[in-house]
RODO-2510 file (C-alpha; in nm, 4 decimals, decimal comma):
residues 291
     n   res          X          Y          Z
     1     m     0,0000     0,0000     0,0000
     2     t     0,1572     0,3230    -0,1193
     3     g     0,0501     0,6797    -0,1799
     4     e    -0,0848     0,7662     0,1634
     5     q    -0,2899     1,0849     0,1838
     6     f    -0,4062     1,3075     0,4682
     7     i    -0,7270     1,5046     0,5139
     8     d    -0,8675     1,7192     0,7934
     9     v    -1,1818     1,5688     0,9457
    10     n    -1,3278     1,8160     1,1957
    11     g    -0,9820     1,9048     1,3249
    12     i    -0,8473     1,5452     1,3181
    13     r    -0,5631     1,4912     1,0706
    14     t    -0,6659     1,1629     0,9104
    15     r    -0,4589     0,9257     0,6984
    16     y    -0,6057     0,7163     0,4190
    17     f    -0,5186     0,5293     0,1013
    18     e    -0,7136     0,5488    -0,2248
    19     k    -0,6873     0,3516    -0,5464
    20     g    -0,8884     0,2195    -0,8410
    21     v    -1,2107     0,3040    -1,0206
    22     g    -1,5610     0,1601    -0,9984
    23     p    -1,8088     0,1167    -0,7124
    24     t    -1,6848     0,2729    -0,3878
    25     v    -1,5496     0,0357    -0,1234
    26     v    -1,4280     0,1716     0,2123
    27     l    -1,2216    -0,0575     0,4372
    28     f    -1,2247    -0,0099     0,8157
    29     h    -0,9678    -0,2021     1,0209
    30     g    -1,0127    -0,3361     1,3740
    31     g    -0,8625    -0,2581     1,7106
    32     h    -0,8973     0,0635     1,9080
    33     s    -0,6985     0,3695     2,0048
    34     g    -0,4403     0,2994     2,2722
    35     s    -0,4600    -0,0797     2,2518
    36     h    -0,1605    -0,2349     2,4255
    37     d    -0,1974    -0,5589     2,2286
    38     a    -0,1455    -0,4520     1,8663
    39     a    -0,1324    -0,1233     1,6746
    40     d    -0,3876    -0,1926     1,4024
    41     c    -0,3907     0,0441     1,1056
    42     a    -0,4990     0,0707     0,7418
    43     e    -0,2146    -0,1626     0,6427
    44     d    -0,4165    -0,4460     0,7958
    45     w    -0,5707    -0,4561     0,4441
    46     s    -0,2362    -0,4699     0,2599
    47     l    -0,2960    -0,8171     0,1107
    48     n    -0,6391    -0,7164    -0,0255
    49     f    -0,6077    -0,3509    -0,1248
    50     d    -0,4457    -0,3726    -0,4685
    51     g    -0,6588    -0,6681    -0,5743
    52     l    -0,9795    -0,4892    -0,4806
    53     a    -0,8590    -0,1760    -0,6624
    54     e    -0,8615    -0,3715    -0,9887
    55     r    -1,2443    -0,3646    -0,9770
    56     f    -1,3410    -0,0971    -0,7246
    57     h    -1,2620     0,2563    -0,6079
    58     v    -1,1093     0,1552    -0,2760
    59     y    -1,0341     0,3563     0,0358
    60     a    -0,8599     0,2291     0,3491
    61     v    -0,8580     0,4714     0,6417
    62     d    -0,6824     0,4891     0,9780
    63     k    -0,9541     0,5244     1,2420
    64     i    -0,9250     0,8050     1,4965
    65     g    -0,6344     0,7454     1,7340
    66     q    -0,4963     0,4613     1,5219
    67     g    -0,2331     0,4411     1,2520
    68     f    -0,1196     0,7913     1,1618
    69     t    -0,4548     0,9567     1,2326
    70     d    -0,4617     1,2040     1,5228
    71     n    -0,5772     1,0998     1,8674
    72     p    -0,9132     1,2156     2,0059
    73     q    -0,8884     1,5755     2,1227
    74     r    -1,0654     1,5087     2,4544
    75     d    -1,0581     1,2236     2,7058
    76     e    -1,4371     1,2071     2,6681
    77     d    -1,3887     1,0972     2,3064
    78     y    -1,2058     0,7737     2,3858
    79     t    -1,5248     0,5871     2,2947
    80     m    -1,6552     0,3861     2,0001
    81     a    -1,9226     0,6531     1,9525
    82     a    -1,6457     0,9017     1,8735
    83     v    -1,4895     0,6500     1,6340
    84     v    -1,8217     0,6248     1,4502
    85     q    -1,8574     1,0029     1,4359
    86     h    -1,5042     1,0463     1,2979
    87     a    -1,5647     0,7807     1,0311
    88     y    -1,8869     0,9548     0,9302
    89     g    -1,6971     1,2832     0,9111
    90     f    -1,4362     1,1195     0,6884
    91     l    -1,7008     0,9973     0,4428
    92     k    -1,8747     1,3356     0,4398
    93     t    -1,5505     1,5292     0,3960
    94     l    -1,4700     1,3239     0,0868
    95     d    -1,8355     1,3513    -0,0240
    96     l    -1,8671     0,9743    -0,0714
    97     r    -2,2010     0,8165    -0,1620
    98     n    -2,3306     0,4711    -0,2615
    99     i    -2,0631     0,3199    -0,0400
   100     h    -1,9955    -0,0481     0,0215
   101     p    -1,8362    -0,0384     0,3699
   102     v    -1,6264    -0,3321     0,4901
   103     g    -1,5512    -0,3492     0,8614
   104     h    -1,3370    -0,5999     1,0482
   105     s    -1,3638    -0,6726     1,4219
   106     r    -1,4198    -0,3379     1,6009
   107     g    -1,4380    -0,1928     1,2511
   108     a    -1,7431    -0,4106     1,1872
   109     y    -1,9179    -0,2578     1,4869
   110     l    -1,8281     0,0806     1,3367
   111     v    -1,9802    -0,0156     1,0002
   112     a    -2,2977    -0,1459     1,1639
   113     r    -2,3500     0,1819     1,3492
   114     l    -2,2746     0,3890     1,0391
   115     v    -2,5309     0,1983     0,8337
   116     l    -2,7940     0,2171     1,1078
   117     e    -2,7398     0,5901     1,1689
   118     h    -2,6713     0,7116     0,8128
   119     p    -2,8288     0,4622     0,5697
   120     e    -2,8486     0,7249     0,2939
   121     l    -2,4720     0,6939     0,2350
   122     f    -2,4588     0,3186     0,1806
   123     d    -2,5592     0,0558    -0,0736
   124     s    -2,4636    -0,2447     0,1389
   125     c    -2,3274    -0,3539     0,4771
   126     i    -2,0293    -0,5913     0,5011
   127     l    -1,9160    -0,7221     0,8415
   128     v    -1,6138    -0,9442     0,9096
   129     d    -1,5230    -1,1517     1,2201
   130     t    -1,6457    -0,9253     1,4982
   131     n    -1,6519    -1,0193     1,8636
   132     t    -1,7312    -0,6527     1,9361
   133     l    -2,0685    -0,6728     1,7600
   134     a    -2,1607    -1,0396     1,8092
   135     p    -2,3690    -1,1650     2,1038
   136     g    -2,1659    -1,3327     2,3761
   137     i    -1,8702    -1,2684     2,6022
   138     s    -1,5310    -1,1589     2,4700
   139     k    -1,2594    -1,4247     2,4726
   140     n    -0,9787    -1,1788     2,3985
   141     e    -0,8631    -1,1550     2,7590
   142     t    -0,8191    -1,5320     2,7816
   143     v    -0,6656    -1,5873     2,4385
   144     m    -0,4276    -1,2910     2,4741
   145     a    -0,3183    -1,3598     2,8323
   146     n     0,0537    -1,3329     2,9156
   147     p     0,1965    -1,1774     2,5979
   148     p     0,5735    -1,1288     2,5640
   149     q     0,7147    -0,8154     2,7224
   150     p     0,7525    -0,5336     2,6477
   151     r     0,4032    -0,5019     2,5074
   152     l     0,3725    -0,3516     2,1590
   153     s     0,7277    -0,4543     2,0707
   154     r     0,7645    -0,6196     1,7320
   155     e     0,7827    -0,9682     1,8822
   156     s     0,4963    -0,9045     2,1211
   157     q     0,2746    -0,7909     1,8342
   158     r     0,3822    -1,0922     1,6277
   159     w     0,2745    -1,3167     1,9180
   160     v    -0,0651    -1,1415     1,9364
   161     l    -0,1246    -1,1819     1,5625
   162     q    -0,0292    -1,5481     1,5812
   163     k    -0,2713    -1,6042     1,8681
   164     y    -0,5502    -1,4588     1,6531
   165     s    -0,4633    -1,6728     1,3530
   166     y    -0,5032    -2,0230     1,2117
   167     g    -0,1963    -2,0030     0,9869
   168     f     0,0945    -1,7603     1,0050
   169     e     0,1918    -1,6935     0,6415
   170     h    -0,0191    -1,3770     0,6288
   171     i     0,1799    -1,2246     0,9169
   172     t     0,4303    -1,0568     0,6889
   173     e     0,7362    -0,8596     0,7929
   174     e     0,5942    -0,5593     0,6039
   175     w     0,2775    -0,5720     0,8129
   176     l     0,4816    -0,5932     1,1319
   177     d     0,6936    -0,3010     1,0083
   178     s     0,3797    -0,0876     0,9814
   179     m     0,2427    -0,1886     1,3208
   180     t     0,5769    -0,1339     1,4902
   181     r     0,6070     0,2142     1,3358
   182     v     0,2641     0,3059     1,4669
   183     a     0,3303     0,1644     1,8150
   184     t     0,6415     0,3826     1,8566
   185     l     0,4686     0,7084     1,7625
   186     p     0,4526     0,9536     2,0560
   187     k     0,0813     1,0081     1,9944
   188     y     0,0162     0,6330     2,0122
   189     q     0,2151     0,6018     2,3340
   190     e     0,0082     0,8883     2,4739
   191     a    -0,3122     0,7027     2,3875
   192     v    -0,1829     0,3864     2,5569
   193     k    -0,1104     0,5840     2,8742
   194     k    -0,4599     0,7324     2,8709
   195     m    -0,6266     0,3962     2,8159
   196     e    -0,4139     0,1892     3,0542
   197     e    -0,2473     0,4149     3,3144
   198     v    -0,5193     0,6796     3,3408
   199     g    -0,7718     0,3989     3,3087
   200     l    -0,9965     0,5229     3,0278
   201     r    -1,0277     0,1712     2,8859
   202     t    -1,2043     0,0392     3,1980
   203     t    -1,3786     0,3570     3,3159
   204     r    -1,5003     0,4905     2,9827
   205     f    -1,4257     0,2934     2,6647
   206     l    -1,5534    -0,0520     2,7647
   207     p    -1,8576     0,0563     2,9735
   208     y    -1,9834     0,2881     2,6972
   209     l    -1,9237     0,0180     2,4371
   210     a    -2,1188    -0,2410     2,6383
   211     r    -2,4228    -0,0134     2,6577
   212     q    -2,4067     0,0772     2,2900
   213     k    -2,3582    -0,2849     2,1878
   214     d    -2,6849    -0,3818     2,3532
   215     e    -2,8578    -0,0936     2,1785
   216     t    -2,7054    -0,1843     1,8434
   217     l    -2,8054    -0,5510     1,8633
   218     g    -3,1595    -0,4434     1,9469
   219     l    -3,1733    -0,2193     1,6399
   220     i    -3,0400    -0,4964     1,4179
   221     r    -3,2978    -0,7418     1,5530
   222     d    -3,5951    -0,5076     1,5397
   223     r    -3,5470    -0,3136     1,2172
   224     g    -3,2534    -0,4696     1,0321
   225     f    -3,0058    -0,2910     0,8104
   226     g    -3,2447    -0,2145     0,5256
   227     m    -2,9925    -0,3067     0,2560
   228     p    -2,8001    -0,6112     0,1279
   229     t    -2,5827    -0,7379     0,4114
   230     l    -2,2915    -0,9816     0,4102
   231     l    -2,1457    -1,1405     0,7223
   232     a    -1,8050    -1,3027     0,6641
   233     w    -1,6666    -1,5264     0,9372
   234     a    -1,3753    -1,7579     1,0089
   235     y    -1,4575    -2,1078     1,1281
   236     n    -1,1420    -2,1226     1,3424
   237     d    -1,1473    -1,7715     1,4935
   238     p    -1,0384    -1,8151     1,8589
   239     t    -1,1789    -1,4797     1,9747
   240     a    -1,4928    -1,4340     1,7640
   241     t    -1,6183    -1,7928     1,7683
   242     i    -1,8249    -1,9500     1,4942
   243     e    -2,1105    -1,9845     1,7458
   244     q    -2,1056    -1,6073     1,7918
   245     g    -2,1054    -1,5642     1,4156
   246     h    -2,4148    -1,7812     1,3812
   247     a    -2,5862    -1,5919     1,6648
   248     l    -2,5147    -1,2581     1,4981
   249     f    -2,6417    -1,3829     1,1637
   250     d    -2,9610    -1,5076     1,3289
   251     l    -3,0247    -1,1518     1,4498
   252     i    -2,9382    -0,9963     1,1136
   253     a    -3,1518    -1,2393     0,9137
   254     r    -3,4654    -1,1625     1,1180
   255     g    -3,4838    -0,8024     1,0014
   256     t    -3,2691    -0,8021     0,6868
   257     p    -3,4214    -1,0246     0,4155
   258     d    -3,1291    -0,9744     0,1736
   259     s    -2,8585    -1,1129     0,4005
   260     r    -2,6079    -1,3933     0,3729
   261     m    -2,3193    -1,5478     0,5653
   262     y    -1,9895    -1,6694     0,4196
   263     i    -1,7685    -1,8950     0,6333
   264     f    -1,3953    -1,9453     0,5731
   265     n    -1,2580    -2,2784     0,6907
   266     r    -0,9004    -2,2934     0,8216
   267     a    -0,8930    -1,9243     0,9037
   268     g    -0,8582    -1,7197     1,2209
   269     h    -0,9570    -1,3648     1,3099
   270     f    -0,7895    -1,2108     1,0042
   271     s    -0,9758    -1,4272     0,7533
   272     y    -0,9377    -1,1635     0,4817
   273     r    -0,5581    -1,1867     0,5097
   274     e    -0,5407    -1,5646     0,5436
   275     h    -0,7526    -1,6069     0,2275
   276     p    -0,7070    -1,2761     0,0403
   277     v    -0,7941    -1,3979    -0,3104
   278     e    -1,1070    -1,5804    -0,1944
   279     f    -1,2091    -1,2872     0,0253
   280     n    -1,1744    -1,0410    -0,2627
   281     e    -1,3751    -1,2681    -0,4924
   282     m    -1,6446    -1,2976    -0,2275
   283     l    -1,6694    -0,9170    -0,2135
   284     r    -1,6682    -0,8878    -0,5918
   285     g    -1,9562    -1,1307    -0,6320
   286     f    -2,1574    -0,9722    -0,3536
   287     i    -2,1107    -0,6119    -0,4674
   288     e    -2,1462    -0,6722    -0,8426
   289     r    -2,4780    -0,8463    -0,7792
   290     i    -2,6013    -0,5200    -0,6232
   291     v    -2,4660    -0,2667    -0,8716
***
């Protein structure tokens, strides 16, 4: 992924990548600002981006407080609600319409909220391996227990990615280069201190997310997404289990008649990286059916 660009989104300097022509696809990565496990960023999509750009006008954006995008300006904004608002601001600043949003993990929660709150911008809803959105209890704390020290070092992040995964070939040195660069940024270290030492993760981020998750699942159950929806899941995901995937699809299918679920066998949490060609073809078939 080359040719990074920056844009001001309501005072937040925001990094993104753009390539290709055709229907608009916007990729949202997972993780959250100040995570001490792994420094997720737009390069999470590095194995998919160029292939998707052969058929689509593709954007991949660093969410607020992640990658090279500025941190939230206030402690009160270390919430997923602020992440959703920043993403909406990004789409509006670029004046994007008829969007096919693709969200992974916490990015899938982001996409679900965007589609529910601003359906006029979107032509579909695409969700990938998301413990954050799915019913059930998070297994991250158990799966990610006792990582190598120091946290966020290259080897510690490699260990985290391996724990998430079924196979390891997709954990490239280039990807680790990107995540290590982000983790050493002063602004990222500041976010880690706020989340862990100041305690915003346990006093603000997680409690607010829990309340909004319940609300979001209720909206999905009661009124659906109102547009074609694709749920992509990995059969072997250790943190977002296949049972959670089925439970989420059950909710989606009740209120969203045009919905489907695609399951990748022999894949962990980063199914789109472990099977990049198949994942891209899945998206192509789904989106081209709509347009």
